[in-house]
C-alpha positions in Angstrom: 13.6 -20.3 -3.8 11.8 -17.7 -1.7 13.4 -15.3 -4.4 12.3 -17.6 -7.3 8.7 -17.5 -5.9 8.6 -13.6 -5.5 9.9 -13.5 -8.7 7.2 -15.3 -10.5 4.5 -13.9 -8.5 5.6 -10.5 -9.2 5.8 -11.3 -13.0 2.3 -13.1 -12.7 0.8 -9.6 -10.7 2.4 -7.6 -13.6 1.2 -9.6 -16.4 -2.3 -9.1 -15.2 -1.9 -5.7 -14.4 -0.9 -5.1 -18.3 -3.8 -7.2 -19.2 -6.7 -5.3 -17.5 -5.1 -2.0 -18.8 -4.9 -3.2 -22.4 -8.5 -4.8 -22.2 -10.8 -4.0 -19.2 -13.2 -5.6 -20.4 -13.5 -9.8 -20.3 -16.2 -12.3 -21.7 -19.0 -12.7 -19.3 -18.6 -16.3 -17.6 -22.1 -17.0 -16.7 -23.1 -16.7 -20.3 -19.5 -17.0 -21.8 -20.1 -13.6 -24.1 -23.2 -14.6 -25.4 -25.5 -12.1 -23.6 -28.3 -14.4 -22.7 -28.9 -17.9 -21.3 -29.2 -20.5 -23.5 -31.4 -23.7 -22.8 -32.2 -26.8 -24.9 -35.3 -27.3 -26.3 -37.3 -30.7 -26.6 -35.3 -31.9 -29.5 -31.8 -30.8 -27.8 -30.8 -28.0 -29.8 -29.9 -24.8 -28.3 -32.5 -21.9 -27.9 -32.3 -18.5 -26.6 -33.5 -18.0 -23.1 -33.2 -14.9 -20.6 -30.6 -12.1 -21.4 -28.3 -12.6 -18.8 -28.0 -10.4 -15.6 -24.6 -10.2 -14.7 -23.2 -8.6 -17.9 -26.7 -6.8 -18.8 -27.3 -8.6 -22.2 -23.7 -7.4 -23.3 -21.3 -10.3 -22.9 -18.7 -8.1 -21.6 -17.8 -7.9 -18.0 -15.2 -5.5 -16.3 -12.2 -7.6 -14.8 -11.7 -7.6 -11.3 -8.4 -6.2 -11.2 -9.5 -2.9 -13.4 -12.3 -2.7 -10.9 -10.0 -2.3 -8.0 -8.1 -0.1 -10.0 -11.0 2.2 -10.4 -12.1 2.0 -7.2 -8.7 3.0 -5.4 -8.4 5.8 -8.1 -12.0 6.9 -6.4 -10.9 6.7 -3.2 -7.7 8.8 -3.9 -9.5 11.7 -5.9 -12.3 11.8 -3.1 -9.7 12.0 -0.7 -7.5 14.3 -2.4 -10.3 17.3 -3.4 
């Protein structure tokens, strides 16, 4: 049972690492990739509102795994100079 759990965890982490390597940017969860916040007008129709502050109106954000990878590379680079 422990071996199966370890293999499942390893497969999940390997898959996420490959996803971060292949596609480092994911859609912004705050604006759902639109780049701006949507609100409803008085008639109930969606309307464009403020630009998204999280993704700075791009609709894409760097994934957490890729951010950790970049940070660890920067630490390694600074330590080996």
